[in-house]
DSSP file (Angstrom, degrees, kcal/mol; ACC not computed):
  #  RESIDUE AA STRUCTURE BP1 BP2  ACC     N-H-->O    O-->H-N    N-H-->O    O-->H-N    TCO  KAPPA ALPHA  PHI   PSI    X-CA   Y-CA   Z-CA
    1    1 A M              0   0    0      0, 0.0     2,-0.2     0, 0.0    52,-0.0   0.000 360.0 360.0 360.0-177.6    4.2  -16.2   32.9
    2    2 A Y        +     0   0    0      3,-0.0    87,-0.0     4,-0.0    88,-0.0  -0.430 360.0 175.4 -67.2 131.5    5.1  -12.8   34.2
    3    3 A R    >   -     0   0    0     -2,-0.2     3,-2.7     3,-0.0    -1,-0.0  -0.998  40.8 -99.2-133.9 135.7    7.2  -12.9   37.4
    4    4 A P  T 3  S+     0   0    0      0, 0.0     3,-0.1     0, 0.0     0, 0.0  -0.269 112.3  20.8 -52.0 134.2    8.6   -9.9   39.0
    5    5 A G  T 3  S+     0   0    0      1,-0.3     2,-0.2     0, 0.0    -3,-0.0   0.282  89.2 136.2  88.9 -11.8   12.2   -9.6   38.0
    6    6 A R    <   -     0   0    0     -3,-2.7     2,-0.7     1,-0.1    -1,-0.3  -0.476  55.4-126.2 -70.3 140.1   11.9  -11.7   34.9
    7    7 A R        -     0   0    0     -2,-0.2     2,-0.5    -3,-0.1    43,-0.4  -0.798  29.9-178.9 -95.3 114.7   13.6  -10.3   31.9
    8    8 A W        -     0   0    0     -2,-0.7     2,-0.7    41,-0.1    41,-0.2  -0.931  20.3-146.7-109.2 134.0   11.4   -9.8   28.9
    9    9 A T  E     -A   48   0A   0     39,-2.5    39,-2.2    -2,-0.5     2,-0.3  -0.909  28.3-160.2 -95.3 120.0   12.8   -8.5   25.7
   10   10 A T  E     +A   47   0A   0     -2,-0.7     2,-0.3    37,-0.2    37,-0.2  -0.761  22.6 152.8-109.6 149.4    9.9   -6.5   24.1
   11   11 A W  E     -A   46   0A   0     35,-1.9    35,-2.9    -2,-0.3     2,-0.4  -0.964  44.7-102.8-159.4 160.9    9.2   -5.4   20.6
   12   12 A V        -     0   0    0     -2,-0.3     2,-0.4    33,-0.2    33,-0.2  -0.760  38.7-144.4 -89.5 135.9    6.2   -4.6   18.5
   13   13 A S        +     0   0    0     -2,-0.4    -2,-0.0    30,-0.4    -1,-0.0  -0.832  30.0 169.0-108.3 137.2    5.3   -7.3   16.1
   14   14 A Y        +     0   0    0     -2,-0.4     2,-0.3     2,-0.0    -1,-0.1  -0.016  53.7  95.1-129.5  28.5    4.0   -6.9   12.6
   15   15 A Y        -     0   0    0      0, 0.0     2,-0.4     0, 0.0    -2,-0.0  -0.810  65.0-128.8-119.0 162.0    4.4  -10.4   11.3
   16   16 A D        -     0   0    0     -2,-0.3     2,-0.5    26,-0.1     3,-0.1  -0.888  15.5-130.3-109.3 138.8    2.1  -13.4   11.2
   17   17 A I        -     0   0    0     -2,-0.4     3,-0.1     1,-0.2    60,-0.1  -0.759  16.5-152.9 -80.9 128.7    2.9  -16.9   12.4
   18   18 A L  S    S+     0   0    0     -2,-0.5     2,-0.4     1,-0.2    -1,-0.2   0.909  77.9  21.3 -72.8 -41.8    2.0  -19.2    9.6
   19   19 A V        +     0   0    0     -3,-0.1    59,-0.8     2,-0.0     2,-0.4  -0.992  66.3 175.0-132.0 128.3    1.3  -22.3   11.8
   20   20 A V  E     -b   78   0A   0     -2,-0.4     2,-0.4    -3,-0.1    59,-0.2  -0.996  15.3-154.4-133.7 130.9    0.3  -22.2   15.4
   21   21 A E  E     -b   79   0A   0     57,-1.6    59,-3.3    -2,-0.4     2,-0.6  -0.835  11.4-148.9-100.0 141.4   -0.7  -25.2   17.5
   22   22 A I  E     -b   80   0A   0     -2,-0.4    59,-0.1    57,-0.2     2,-0.1  -0.940   7.8-148.3-117.2 114.6   -2.9  -24.6   20.5
   23   23 A Y    >   -     0   0    0     57,-2.5     3,-1.4    -2,-0.6     4,-0.4  -0.394  27.6-112.4 -74.7 156.8   -2.5  -26.9   23.6
   24   24 A D  G >  S+     0   0    0      1,-0.3     3,-1.6     2,-0.2     4,-0.3   0.829 114.8  67.3 -57.7 -33.6   -5.5  -27.7   25.7
   25   25 A S  G >  S+     0   0    0      1,-0.3     3,-1.0     2,-0.2    58,-0.3   0.801  93.0  60.3 -59.3 -28.0   -3.9  -25.7   28.6
   26   26 A A  G <  S+     0   0    0     -3,-1.4     3,-0.4    54,-0.4     5,-0.4   0.710 101.3  54.0 -71.7 -19.7   -4.3  -22.6   26.5
   27   27 A R  G X  S+     0   0    0     -3,-1.6     3,-2.1    -4,-0.4    -1,-0.2   0.434  77.3 100.9 -92.8  -0.4   -8.1  -23.1   26.5
   28   28 A R  T <  S+     0   0    0     -3,-1.0    -1,-0.2    -4,-0.3    -2,-0.1   0.802  82.5  47.9 -56.8 -33.3   -8.3  -23.4   30.3
   29   29 A H  T 3  S-     0   0    0     54,-0.6    -1,-0.3    -3,-0.4    -2,-0.1   0.256 120.2-103.9 -96.9  12.7   -9.6  -19.8   30.7
   30   30 A G    <   +     0   0    0     -3,-2.1     2,-0.4     1,-0.3    -2,-0.1   0.616  67.8 149.2  82.0  13.0  -12.3  -20.1   28.0
   31   31 A V        -     0   0    0     52,-0.4    -1,-0.3    -5,-0.4    -2,-0.1  -0.693  44.8-126.2 -81.9 128.8  -10.5  -18.2   25.2
   32   32 A S     >  -     0   0    0     -2,-0.4     4,-2.3     1,-0.1     5,-0.2  -0.305  14.9-116.4 -73.9 157.3  -11.5  -19.5   21.8
   33   33 A D  H  > S+     0   0    0      1,-0.2     4,-2.7     2,-0.2     5,-0.2   0.888 116.8  54.4 -58.0 -40.4   -8.9  -20.7   19.2
   34   34 A S  H  > S+     0   0    0      1,-0.2     4,-2.2     2,-0.2    -1,-0.2   0.892 109.2  47.1 -63.0 -39.4  -10.1  -17.9   16.9
   35   35 A D  H  > S+     0   0    0      2,-0.2     4,-2.6     1,-0.2    -1,-0.2   0.873 111.1  52.0 -70.4 -36.2   -9.5  -15.3   19.5
   36   36 A I  H  X S+     0   0    0     -4,-2.3     4,-2.0     2,-0.2    -2,-0.2   0.950 111.9  45.8 -61.8 -49.2   -6.1  -16.7   20.3
   37   37 A E  H  X S+     0   0    0     -4,-2.7     4,-2.7     1,-0.2    -2,-0.2   0.892 113.1  50.3 -62.2 -40.1   -5.1  -16.6   16.7
   38   38 A H  H  X S+     0   0    0     -4,-2.2     4,-1.9    -5,-0.2    -1,-0.2   0.912 108.6  52.4 -64.1 -42.9   -6.5  -13.1   16.3
   39   39 A G  H  < S+     0   0    0     -4,-2.6    -1,-0.2     2,-0.2    -2,-0.2   0.877 113.2  43.7 -61.3 -38.7   -4.5  -11.9   19.4
   40   40 A I  H >< S+     0   0    0     -4,-2.0     3,-1.3     1,-0.2    -2,-0.2   0.934 113.6  49.9 -70.9 -46.7   -1.3  -13.3   18.0
   41   41 A D  H 3< S+     0   0    0     -4,-2.7    -2,-0.2     1,-0.3    -1,-0.2   0.792 121.8  34.2 -63.2 -28.0   -1.9  -11.9   14.5
   42   42 A H  T 3< S+     0   0    0     -4,-1.9    -1,-0.3    17,-0.2    -2,-0.2  -0.004  84.4 156.4-117.2  27.2   -2.7   -8.5   15.8
   43   43 A A    <   -     0   0    0     -3,-1.3   -30,-0.4    15,-0.2    15,-0.3  -0.271  31.0-164.2 -60.3 135.5   -0.3   -8.4   18.8
   44   44 A M  S    S+     0   0    0     13,-2.9     2,-0.4     1,-0.3    14,-0.2   0.727  80.3  26.6 -86.0 -27.6    0.7   -4.9   20.0
   45   45 A V  E     - C   0  57A   0     12,-1.4    12,-2.3   -33,-0.2     2,-0.4  -0.999  59.4-173.1-138.6 139.0    3.6   -6.4   22.0
   46   46 A V  E     -AC  11  56A   0    -35,-2.9   -35,-1.9    -2,-0.4     2,-0.4  -0.995  13.1-177.8-128.8 125.7    5.7   -9.5   21.6
   47   47 A A  E     -AC  10  55A   0      8,-2.7     8,-3.5    -2,-0.4     2,-0.4  -0.989   8.4-160.5-129.9 131.3    8.2  -10.2   24.4
   48   48 A E  E     -AC   9  54A   0    -39,-2.2   -39,-2.5    -2,-0.4     6,-0.2  -0.883   5.4-159.6-111.4 139.9   10.6  -13.1   24.5
   49   49 A D    >   -     0   0    0      4,-2.4     3,-0.9    -2,-0.4   -41,-0.1  -0.513  36.9 -98.5-106.7-177.7   12.2  -14.5   27.7
   50   50 A D  T 3  S+     0   0    0    -43,-0.4   -42,-0.1     1,-0.2    -2,-0.0   0.373 114.6  67.6 -84.2   6.4   15.4  -16.6   28.0
   51   51 A E  T 3  S-     0   0    0      2,-0.2    -1,-0.2     0, 0.0     3,-0.1   0.080 118.0-101.3-110.0  21.5   13.4  -19.8   28.4
   52   52 A D  S <  S+     0   0    0     -3,-0.9    20,-2.9     1,-0.3     2,-0.4   0.735  80.8 135.5  63.7  24.8   12.1  -19.8   24.7
   53   53 A K  E     - D   0  71A   0     18,-0.2    -4,-2.4    -4,-0.1     2,-0.4  -0.833  40.0-157.4-101.0 144.1    8.7  -18.5   25.9
   54   54 A V  E     -CD  48  70A   0     16,-2.6    16,-2.7    -2,-0.4     2,-0.5  -0.985   2.3-153.5-124.5 129.6    7.0  -15.7   23.9
   55   55 A L  E     -CD  47  69A   0     -8,-3.5    -8,-2.7    -2,-0.4     2,-0.4  -0.895  10.2-167.7-102.8 125.5    4.4  -13.4   25.4
   56   56 A Y  E     -CD  46  68A   0     12,-3.3    12,-2.5    -2,-0.5     2,-0.6  -0.946   7.1-166.5-110.8 133.3    1.9  -11.8   23.0
   57   57 A L  E     +CD  45  67A   0    -12,-2.3   -13,-2.9    -2,-0.4   -12,-1.4  -0.957  36.0 132.9-116.2 109.3   -0.4   -9.0   24.1
   58   58 A G  E     - D   0  66A   0      8,-1.3     8,-3.0    -2,-0.6   -19,-0.2  -0.968  52.9 -89.0-153.8 165.2   -3.1   -8.5   21.5
   59   59 A P  E     - D   0  65A   0      0, 0.0     6,-0.2     0, 0.0   -17,-0.2  -0.442  28.4-133.3 -81.6 148.8   -6.8   -8.1   21.1
   60   60 A D    >   -     0   0    0      4,-2.5     3,-1.6    -2,-0.1   -25,-0.1  -0.226  49.9 -81.9 -78.7-174.7   -9.4  -10.8   20.7
   61   61 A R  T 3  S+     0   0    0      1,-0.3    -1,-0.1     2,-0.1   -26,-0.0   0.683 133.6  52.0 -68.1 -16.4  -12.0  -10.4   18.0
   62   62 A A  T 3  S-     0   0    0      2,-0.2    -1,-0.3   -27,-0.0     3,-0.1   0.440 122.0-104.6 -96.2  -1.6  -14.1   -8.1   20.2
   63   63 A G  S <  S+     0   0    0     -3,-1.6     2,-0.4     1,-0.3    -2,-0.1   0.505  74.8 137.9  93.2   4.9  -11.1   -5.8   21.0
   64   64 A N        -     0   0    0      1,-0.1    -4,-2.5    -5,-0.0    -1,-0.3  -0.711  58.0-112.9 -84.4 131.9  -10.4   -7.1   24.5
   65   65 A F  E     -D   59   0A   0     -2,-0.4    21,-2.5    -6,-0.2     2,-0.3  -0.390  33.7-165.6 -70.6 139.8   -6.7   -7.5   25.2
   66   66 A L  E     -DE  58  85A   0     -8,-3.0    -8,-1.3    19,-0.3     2,-0.5  -0.857  18.0-139.3-117.0 153.6   -5.4  -11.0   25.8
   67   67 A E  E     -DE  57  84A   0     17,-2.8    17,-1.7    -2,-0.3     2,-0.4  -0.983  27.9-178.2-108.6 126.4   -2.1  -12.4   27.2
   68   68 A I  E     -DE  56  83A   0    -12,-2.5   -12,-3.3    -2,-0.5     2,-0.5  -0.990  10.0-162.4-129.5 129.8   -1.0  -15.3   25.2
   69   69 A V  E     +DE  55  82A   0     13,-2.5    12,-2.8    -2,-0.4    13,-1.5  -0.954  10.5 180.0-117.4 130.7    2.2  -17.4   25.9
   70   70 A T  E     -DE  54  80A   0    -16,-2.7   -16,-2.6    -2,-0.5     2,-0.5  -0.821  22.0-134.4-120.1 163.6    3.8  -19.6   23.4
   71   71 A V  E     -DE  53  79A   0      8,-2.2     8,-1.9    -2,-0.3     2,-0.4  -0.982  22.3-131.1-116.1 130.5    6.8  -21.9   23.5
   72   72 A Q  E     - E   0  78A   0    -20,-2.9     6,-0.2    -2,-0.5     2,-0.2  -0.653  21.1-148.2 -81.6 133.0    9.3  -21.8   20.6
   73   73 A R    >   -     0   0    0      4,-3.1     3,-1.8    -2,-0.4    -1,-0.0  -0.492  29.0-103.7 -92.9 168.1   10.2  -25.1   19.1
   74   74 A D  T 3  S+     0   0    0      1,-0.3    -1,-0.1    -2,-0.2    -2,-0.0   0.781 121.9  57.4 -62.0 -27.2   13.5  -26.0   17.6
   75   75 A D  T 3  S-     0   0    0      2,-0.1    -1,-0.3     1,-0.0     3,-0.1   0.251 120.3-108.7 -89.6  14.8   12.0  -25.8   14.1
   76   76 A D  S <  S+     0   0    0     -3,-1.8     2,-0.2     1,-0.3    -2,-0.1   0.522  80.7 125.1  70.5   9.1   10.9  -22.2   14.8
   77   77 A T        -     0   0    0    -60,-0.1    -4,-3.1   -59,-0.1     2,-0.4  -0.516  51.7-137.3 -85.5 166.9    7.2  -23.1   15.1
   78   78 A E  E     -bE  20  72A   0    -59,-0.8   -57,-1.6    -6,-0.2     2,-0.4  -0.953   9.0-154.9-128.7 147.6    5.3  -22.0   18.2
   79   79 A V  E     -bE  21  71A   0     -8,-1.9    -8,-2.2    -2,-0.4     2,-0.5  -0.984  21.3-129.0-121.1 131.1    2.8  -23.8   20.4
   80   80 A V  E     +bE  22  70A   0    -59,-3.3   -57,-2.5    -2,-0.4   -54,-0.4  -0.657  32.9 166.1 -80.9 125.8    0.3  -21.8   22.5
   81   81 A I  E     +     0   0A   0    -12,-2.8     2,-0.3    -2,-0.5   -11,-0.2   0.536  63.0  28.8-113.9 -12.3    0.4  -22.9   26.1
   82   82 A H  E     + E   0  69A   0    -13,-1.5   -13,-2.5   -56,-0.1     2,-0.3  -0.986  54.1 163.8-153.7 136.1   -1.6  -20.1   27.9
   83   83 A A  E     + E   0  68A   0    -58,-0.3   -54,-0.6    -2,-0.3   -52,-0.4  -0.935  16.7 134.0-153.9 132.9   -4.3  -17.6   26.9
   84   84 A M  E     - E   0  67A   0    -17,-1.7   -17,-2.8    -2,-0.3     3,-0.1  -0.970  62.1 -62.0-163.2 167.3   -6.5  -15.4   29.1
   85   85 A P  E    S- E   0  66A   0      0, 0.0   -19,-0.3     0, 0.0     2,-0.1  -0.359  72.1 -93.7 -56.2 139.8   -7.8  -11.9   29.4
   86   86 A M        -     0   0    0    -21,-2.5     2,-0.2   -28,-0.1   -21,-0.1  -0.329  39.6-137.7 -62.9 132.1   -4.8   -9.6   29.9
   87   87 A R    >   -     0   0    0     -3,-0.1     3,-1.7     1,-0.1     4,-0.2  -0.518  22.4-110.2 -86.6 159.0   -4.0   -8.9   33.5
   88   88 A R  G >  S+     0   0    0      1,-0.3     3,-1.8     2,-0.2     4,-0.4   0.755 109.2  75.6 -60.6 -26.7   -3.0   -5.4   34.8
   89   89 A I  G 3  S+     0   0    0      1,-0.3    -1,-0.3     2,-0.1     3,-0.3   0.717  95.8  50.8 -62.4 -17.9    0.6   -6.5   35.4
   90   90 A Y  G X> S+     0   0    0     -3,-1.7     3,-1.7     1,-0.2     4,-0.6   0.511  80.7  94.1 -95.6  -5.6    1.2   -6.4   31.7
   91   91 A E  G X4 S+     0   0    0     -3,-1.8     3,-1.1     1,-0.3    -1,-0.2   0.841  78.2  61.2 -57.9 -34.9   -0.2   -2.8   31.1
   92   92 A D  G 34 S+     0   0    0     -4,-0.4    -1,-0.3    -3,-0.3    -2,-0.1   0.719  97.5  59.5 -66.4 -19.8    3.3   -1.3   31.4
   93   93 A L  G <4 S+     0   0    0     -3,-1.7    -1,-0.3    -4,-0.1    -2,-0.2   0.725  86.5  93.7 -79.4 -21.0    4.4   -3.3   28.4
   94   94 A L  S << S-     0   0    0     -3,-1.1     2,-0.1    -4,-0.6   -49,-0.1  -0.463  85.1-110.8 -73.0 140.8    1.8   -1.8   26.1
   95   95 A P        -     0   0    0      0, 0.0     2,-0.2     0, 0.0    -1,-0.1  -0.427  33.7-120.0 -66.8 146.6    2.8    1.3   24.0
   96   96 A E    >   -     0   0    0      1,-0.1     3,-2.3    -2,-0.1     6,-0.2  -0.535  39.5 -82.3 -84.8 155.1    1.1    4.5   25.1
   97   97 A A  T 3  S+     0   0    0      1,-0.3    -1,-0.1    -2,-0.2     3,-0.1  -0.313 119.1  24.3 -55.2 132.8   -1.0    6.4   22.7
   98   98 A G  T 3  S+     0   0    0      1,-0.3    -1,-0.3    -3,-0.1     2,-0.1   0.357  84.2 146.1  91.1  -5.7    1.1    8.6   20.5
   99   99 A D    X   -     0   0    0     -3,-2.3     3,-0.8     1,-0.1    -1,-0.3  -0.402  49.8-138.8 -63.8 140.5    4.3    6.4   20.9
  100  100 A D  T 3  S+     0   0    0      1,-0.2    -1,-0.1     2,-0.1    -3,-0.0   0.699  95.7  70.5 -71.8 -19.3    6.4    6.4   17.7
  101  101 A E  T 3         0   0    0      1,-0.3    -1,-0.2   -90,-0.0   -89,-0.1   0.689 360.0 360.0 -73.9 -18.2    7.0    2.7   18.0
  102  102 A V    <         0   0    0     -3,-0.8    -1,-0.3    -6,-0.2    -2,-0.1   0.473 360.0 360.0 -80.4 360.0    3.4    1.7   17.2
């Protein structure tokens, strides 16, 4: 997860993951599988760290932002290990209204 000083490489994502596995740990905060998949498919930000973890910031089906963390496997598939309502510490990663990058 986010730790002060951790280096995230951020970019806006417009691609879909074809197959995503969701571990039980990702359901700990009550986010449904459908909302997890929606958040990944519609992510506004995708950030990768140097530990093969990927952070997605995207909306659930009701439009509430989620933070979703996946781990990249050697075969380029991803497994979701964490999902919860987005915390304020991630707000700075979101593009601002009117940004050309969106």
